[in-house]
Structure formats: structure tokens, C-alpha cells
C-alpha positions in Angstrom: 0.0 0.0 0.0 1.3 3.4 -0.9 0.2 6.7 0.8 0.8 10.1 -0.6 -0.3 13.3 1.2 -3.1 15.0 -0.7 -1.7 18.5 -0.2 0.2 17.9 -3.4 -2.8 16.7 -5.3 -5.4 19.5 -4.7 -5.2 20.6 -8.4 -5.9 17.2 -9.8 -9.2 17.3 -11.7 -11.3 14.4 -10.5 -14.6 14.5 -12.3 -18.0 13.2 -11.0 -18.7 9.6 -10.2 -22.3 8.4 -10.2 -23.5 5.1 -8.7 -22.0 1.9 -10.0 -24.1 -1.1 -10.4 -23.0 -4.1 -12.4 -26.0 -6.1 -13.3 -25.9 -9.0 -15.8 -23.7 -8.2 -18.9 -25.4 -5.0 -19.8 -24.7 -2.1 -17.4 -23.9 1.5 -17.8 -25.8 4.7 -17.8 -27.7 6.4 -20.6 -30.3 5.8 -23.2 -32.5 7.8 -25.5 -34.7 8.8 -22.6 -33.7 11.4 -20.0 -33.7 10.1 -16.5 -33.3 11.7 -13.1 -30.0 11.1 -11.3 -30.1 10.1 -7.7 -27.3 11.2 -5.3 -28.0 9.5 -2.0 -28.7 5.8 -2.6 -26.4 3.0 -1.9 -25.7 0.2 -4.3 -23.4 -2.8 -4.5 -21.0 -3.2 -7.4 -20.5 -6.6 -8.9 -21.8 -9.0 -11.5 -25.3 -10.3 -10.8 -25.6 -13.1 -13.3 -23.6 -16.2 -14.1 -21.6 -16.4 -17.3 -23.9 -16.9 -20.3 -23.9 -20.3 -21.9 -21.8 -20.4 -25.1 -23.8 -21.3 -28.1 -22.9 -21.7 -31.8 -23.5 -18.5 -33.7 -24.0 -18.2 -37.4 -22.8 -15.0 -39.1 -25.6 -13.3 -41.0 -25.3 -13.4 -44.8 -25.8 -10.1 -46.6 -27.9 -10.1 -49.8 -27.7 -7.3 -52.4 -30.0 -6.6 -55.3 -29.0 -7.1 -58.9 -29.2 -4.7 -61.8 -32.4 -6.4 -63.0 -34.3 -5.8 -59.7 -36.9 -3.0 -59.7 -37.2 -0.5 -56.8 -40.1 -1.3 -54.5 -42.9 1.0 -53.5 -42.6 2.3 -50.0 -45.5 0.1 -48.6 -43.9 -3.0 -50.2 -40.5 -2.5 -48.6 -42.2 -1.7 -45.2 -44.0 -5.0 -45.5 -40.7 -6.7 -46.1 -38.7 -5.0 -43.4 -41.2 -4.7 -40.5 -40.8 -8.3 -39.4 -37.1 -7.7 -39.1 -37.4 -4.6 -36.9 -37.9 -4.9 -33.2 -38.6 -2.5 -30.4 -36.2 -2.4 -27.5 -37.1 -1.3 -24.0 -34.5 -0.9 -21.3 -34.7 -0.5 -17.6 -32.0 1.8 -16.1 -31.0 2.6 -12.6 -32.9 5.9 -12.8 -35.5 5.4 -15.5 -36.4 3.7 -18.7 -35.4 4.0 -22.4 -36.6 2.8 -25.8 -35.0 2.2 -29.1 -35.0 0.0 -32.1 -33.1 -3.1 -33.4 -32.6 -5.1 -36.5 -32.6 -8.9 -36.5 -29.3 -10.3 -37.7 -30.0 -14.1 -37.7 -32.4 -16.8 -36.6 -30.0 -17.6 -33.7 -31.5 -14.5 -31.9 -28.8 -11.9 -32.5 -30.1 -8.3 -32.9 -28.1 -5.2 -34.0 -28.7 -1.9 -32.4 -26.9 1.2 -31.1 -24.7 0.9 -28.1 -26.3 4.1 -26.6 -29.7 2.4 -26.8 -28.7 -0.4 -24.3 -26.0 1.4 -22.4 -26.8 1.3 -18.7 -29.5 -1.3 -19.1 -30.2 -3.4 -16.1 -32.8 -5.4 -18.2 -33.4 -5.4 -21.9 -36.8 -6.4 -23.3 -37.4 -6.9 -27.0 -40.9 -6.8 -28.7 -41.3 -8.4 -32.1 -43.7 -7.6 -34.9 -45.7 -10.7 -34.2 -46.4 -9.7 -30.6 -43.8 -11.9 -29.0 -41.9 -10.3 -26.1 -38.5 -11.7 -25.0 -35.8 -10.8 -22.5 -32.4 -10.1 -24.1 -28.8 -10.0 -22.9 -25.9 -7.9 -24.2 -23.8 -10.1 -26.5 -21.1 -7.7 -27.7 -20.5 -3.9 -28.2 -18.4 -1.5 -30.2 -18.2 1.8 -28.4 -16.3 3.6 -31.1 -18.9 2.8 -33.7 -21.8 3.0 -31.3 -23.2 -0.4 -32.1 -24.2 -3.3 -29.9 -25.4 -6.8 -30.4 -28.0 -8.2 -28.1 -29.2 -11.8 -28.0 -32.6 -13.4 -27.4 -33.4 -17.1 -27.6 -33.2 -18.3 -31.2 -36.5 -19.0 -33.0 -37.3 -20.4 -36.4 -39.7 -17.6 -37.1 -37.2 -14.9 -36.7 -36.7 -13.0 -40.0 -33.2 -11.6 -40.5 -33.0 -8.3 -42.4 -31.5 -8.1 -45.9 -28.3 -6.0 -45.9 -27.2 -3.9 -48.8 -24.0 -2.2 -49.8 -23.6 1.3 -48.4 -20.7 2.0 -50.8 -23.2 1.9 -53.6 -25.3 4.7 -52.1 -25.7 7.9 -54.1 -26.6 11.4 -52.9 -30.2 12.1 -53.7 -31.5 8.5 -53.8 -34.6 7.7 -51.8 -34.3 6.0 -48.5 -36.7 5.0 -45.7 -36.1 5.1 -41.9 -38.0 2.5 -39.9 -38.0 2.6 -36.1 -40.0 3.0 -32.9 -39.8 6.8 -32.7 -40.6 8.1 -29.2 -41.8 4.6 -28.2 -45.2 5.2 -29.6 -47.7 2.3 -29.5 -49.0 0.6 -32.7 -45.9 -0.5 -34.5 -42.9 1.2 -36.0 -42.8 4.7 -37.5 -41.9 5.0 -41.2 -40.4 8.2 -42.7 -39.1 8.7 -46.2 -36.4 11.0 -47.5 -33.2 11.0 -49.5 -29.5 10.5 -48.9 -28.5 14.1 -48.2 -24.8 13.5 -48.0 -22.2 10.7 -47.5 -19.1 10.2 -45.4 -20.2 12.7 -42.7 -18.4 13.1 -39.3 -20.0 14.2 -36.1 -18.9 14.2 -32.5 -20.3 11.3 -30.5 -21.7 11.3 -27.0 -18.5 10.3 -25.4 -16.5 13.0 -27.2 -15.3 10.6 -29.9 -16.0 11.1 -33.6 -18.5 9.0 -35.6 -17.2 8.9 -39.1 -18.4 7.6 -42.5 -22.0 8.5 -41.6 -24.9 8.6 -44.1 -26.8 11.9 -43.8 -30.5 11.8 -44.5 -33.5 14.1 -44.4 -35.8 11.1 -43.5 -37.2 12.1 -40.1 -35.3 10.5 -37.2 -36.4 10.9 -33.6 -35.7 9.5 -30.2 -36.5 5.8 -30.3 -35.4 5.5 -33.9 -31.9 4.8 -32.8 -30.7 1.3 -33.7 -33.3 1.0 -36.5 -32.6 0.5 -40.2 -32.2 3.1 -42.9 -33.4 1.2 -46.0 -32.9 1.7 -49.7 -35.8 1.2 -52.2 -34.8 -2.4 -52.7 -35.6 -3.3 -49.1 -32.0 -3.5 -48.1 -30.6 -2.1 -44.9 -27.9 0.5 -45.8 -27.5 2.2 -42.4 -28.3 2.1 -38.7 -30.0 5.3 -37.6 -28.0 6.8 -34.8 -28.3 10.6 -34.4 -29.9 13.8 -35.4 -29.1 17.5 -35.1 -31.6 19.2 -32.8 -31.1 22.7 -34.1 -31.3 21.6 -37.8 -34.2 20.7 -39.9 -34.4 17.0 -40.9 -30.7 16.4 -40.5 -30.2 12.8 -39.4 -27.3 10.4 -39.5 -27.0 6.6 -39.9 -23.9 4.4 -39.5 -23.1 3.1 -42.9 -24.0 -0.6 -43.0 -20.7 -1.7 -44.4 -18.9 -0.5 -41.3 -21.7 -1.9 -39.1 -21.5 -5.3 -40.8 -17.8 -5.5 -40.5 -17.8 -4.7 -36.8 -20.8 -7.0 -36.2 -19.2 -10.0 -37.9 -16.0 -9.4 -35.9 -18.0 -9.1 -32.6 -20.0 -12.3 -33.4 -16.7 -14.2 -34.0 -15.6 -13.4 -30.5 -18.6 -15.2 -28.9 -20.6 -14.0 -25.9 -19.0 -11.3 -23.7 -17.6 -12.7 -20.5 -19.3 -11.6 -17.3 -17.8 -8.6 -15.6 -15.3 -9.0 -12.8 -16.4 -8.6 -9.3 -14.8 -6.0 -6.9 -17.4 -6.0 -4.1 -17.9 -2.4 -3.2 -20.9 -0.2 -3.1 -21.3 3.5 -2.5 -22.7 6.9 -3.1 -22.1 9.9 -5.3 -19.8 12.5 -3.8 -21.1 15.5 -5.6 -19.4 18.9 -5.6 -21.9 20.2 -3.1 -21.3 17.3 -0.8 -17.5 17.5 -1.1 -17.7 21.1 -0.2 -19.9 20.5 2.8 -17.6 17.7 4.0 -14.5 19.8 3.2 -13.0 17.1 1.0 -9.8 17.7 -0.9 -11.4 16.4 -4.2 -14.4 17.9 -6.0 -16.2 14.7 -6.7 -15.8 10.9 -6.4 -17.3 7.6 -5.5 -17.6 7.2 -1.7 -17.4 3.5 -0.5 -20.2 2.8 1.9 -20.6 -1.0 1.4 -17.9 -3.7 1.4 -18.7 -7.3 0.6 -17.1 -9.6 3.1 -14.3 -11.6 1.7 -14.4 -9.7 -1.6 -11.4 -8.5 -3.7 -12.0 -5.0 -2.3 -11.6 -6.2 1.3 -8.5 -8.2 0.4 -7.0 -5.2 -1.3 -7.5 -3.0 1.8 -10.3 -0.7 0.6 -12.0 0.8 3.7 -15.4 2.4 4.3 -15.5 6.1 3.3 -12.6 5.7 0.8 -13.3 7.6 -2.4 -12.3 5.7 -5.5 -10.8 8.0 -8.2 -8.9 5.7 -10.5 -8.7 2.0 -11.7 -5.5 1.2 -13.5 -5.1 4.2 -15.9 -8.9 4.8 -16.1 -10.3 7.8 -14.2 -13.5 6.9 -12.5 -15.4 10.0 -13.5 -18.8 8.5 -12.7 -20.2 5.3 -11.5 -20.7 4.1 -15.1 -16.9 4.3 -15.6 -16.5 1.8 -12.7 -19.2 -0.5 -14.3 -17.6 -0.3 -17.7 -14.2 -1.0 -16.3 -15.4 -4.1 -14.5 -17.2 -5.3 -17.7 -13.9 -5.0 -19.6 -11.9 -6.8 -16.9 -13.2 -10.3 -16.1 -12.4 -12.6 -13.2 -8.7 -13.0 -12.7 -7.7 -9.4 -13.8 -5.2 -7.6 -11.6 -6.3 -4.0 -11.0 -4.5 -1.0 -9.5 -6.9 1.1 -7.4 -6.4 4.8 -6.3 -8.5 6.0 -3.4 -8.7 9.1 -1.3 -8.6 8.3 2.4 -9.3 10.4 5.5 -9.5 13.5 3.3 -5.7 13.8 3.2 -4.1 10.7 1.6 -4.0 9.2 -1.8 -3.7 5.5 -1.3 -2.6 3.0 -4.0 -3.9 -0.5 -3.7 -4.0 -3.7 -5.8 -6.8 -6.2 -6.2 -7.5 -9.3 -8.3 -11.1 -9.4 -9.6 -13.1 -12.6 -9.1 -16.4 -14.1 -10.2 -19.4 -12.9 -8.1 -20.0 -15.4 -5.4 -23.3 -17.3 -5.5 -26.0 -16.2 -3.1 
């Protein structure tokens, strides 16, 4: 254990930490819906489900139209695509969210945006035929903002047809299909054109989303993760964002990039369950830090320690404030959740905590599987 007096560290910028709850394989904060953040609850951090059973997964096969094929009427392509489009509802720590997904294969893999399922404690999928199923996070690509979720495979699942986004032309007609605003009565359909290609915008985490298809087909909250379709009924993009202060300026991840990432993610198999640290705590907000005269502006205050957990073995104490894991700043509870998801059982972790409002303490822990209850 290493202790450093915090008088030398007062100028370090530690950003806010919200509550951390690792539940199943799909936890972090955020969705299309705005939710209210709580600042005085206590939660225990750790995986809550056993490792998912590994099953054989078949890579979806894209099918493109030929030169002899004729464009479809909008109602025709809606009839073709609707069975392949699902509504996704997520339960978060502080609210609910909705989004859309596209069926990849009959094994139960569904493509959506990562920001649709980020932070989900539970994921529920509603199909066009009325079937409702619970899903689990299968894989994710944060940089591209896509995720794959998995439901039990069924013979009636209808995979979407995937086109070639490199063949798109500015000005050609496209249709966006999705569960805009979570309205009842089936998906919303909006038609427009490809307004531009190879656009770049700044994503939610500050990273750039590149190679985007810009469209004036109306895209609203809840559309995220749904398909942008050409007039041959082929998915050419995954709707992901819009500009609020613009008029009908929406963006979709081009399907070629999405397919490449999805196939790579599928080849990796199911995501392993997150590692278990065994701490719980509360947000240390700026106001609370000021009231308690803490030397850091914000942090994650430890109020719960699981007996016999890696946290206890490492020497973490009640009232410690976690500020860093390895080289990752814990700027909010979701950072802790994401870190544990990316570091399964057996991972060695360096932990930095603030103790007694005057020391920075360096500790080491080895993550484990969550013990059975």
C-alpha cells in the first residue's frame, strides 16, 4: 500500500462519479430517454448473473439486389422489413429508455446502437408478431456506437437483408423505420433522400463518428438502432443521431462498417461476465464534497464492502473515495461499471482511493467471479 499526502494533489481534476451497479452483462448509464439522477442511494457493485452459456452463432449473410431488380414501392418495402425490426425497451438505474433493433439471424442476434442499451439493467425486445422476450448484451463496439443483443433463437425470426452502403448515391430515396418516441402501434416510417455521404459528427463520449450517411428522413428519439433502407428493401445504415437545431438532418452508421464490426464481434462469442470487486457506495457531488471539506471535488464514496471480496482483500476501507482504476479515471459510476465489464475474473487491478480527506492510497486487487448467493 502506498500513501501520498493530498496537499500535493489538490489541483488534480477528479470528475463526478455516479452510482455503479454491475448487473448482468449490460450495465452503464444512458439511453435515449432522459432520466433523473439520484445522489443519495447505496448500491453494491458486482456482476449479478452467471456467465452466459456459449452457443454456436451463425454469421448473418448479406444479400444485395441485382441490376435487374426493380425498386419497391414504400408500402412494399415496409411489409418486407417490418418483421425484421424490433422495439427495445431498457430498464435503467434511474428510469427507462426505448430504441429499435434489426434482426441479424435466426439464432437470436439483434443489431442496435450501443447508446440504446448502455446502462441497461434489463433489456426487453418486442417483435412484430407480438412476441416479447428478455435479451442480454452479446457484444458492443463503443467507437462505432453499435451493440449486439441476444434473445433465444426461434425459427420464425426473420433476418433483415443487408445492402452495400458504398453503392449509395446522394439524392437517392431511403426510408427510416423505427420505434420513434416509443409510440404504440408498430414502428414509425419516414421517407427521405440520402442528403450526404461520409459525414463526421462528435459522438456522446466525445469521440468522432465517421463515415455516416446523412438523410432528411425524419429520425427521432426511439429510432436509434433501427434501419435506414434503400428502395430495394436492403438495410444500408443504422440510424443513430440527429441535429436538434437543424431541420431534418439525421445520420446513420453506414451498413458496411456496421456489418464489418458486427461480424467481428460475433466471431468473439458471448461477452464474459464482468469482474467482481465487491464495493458499493454513493455519489460524492461537488456540493457534498464542499460540505464535508473534502480535498477532491467529486468521487465515489465507498459505503458497502462485501465480506471476503477483492475490495476487502486489497485493503479498501469504508469512506474511501475511488478515483482511478489502472489508468482509467472513474469520473462516474458508469466508468466503474464499464471497467469491470472489460476486466473479467482474474484481472489484476490497481486502485487509487482518497482516504481520510488527506491521503491518496494506491492499492491492488484481483477481480473474481461474483459469489453465488
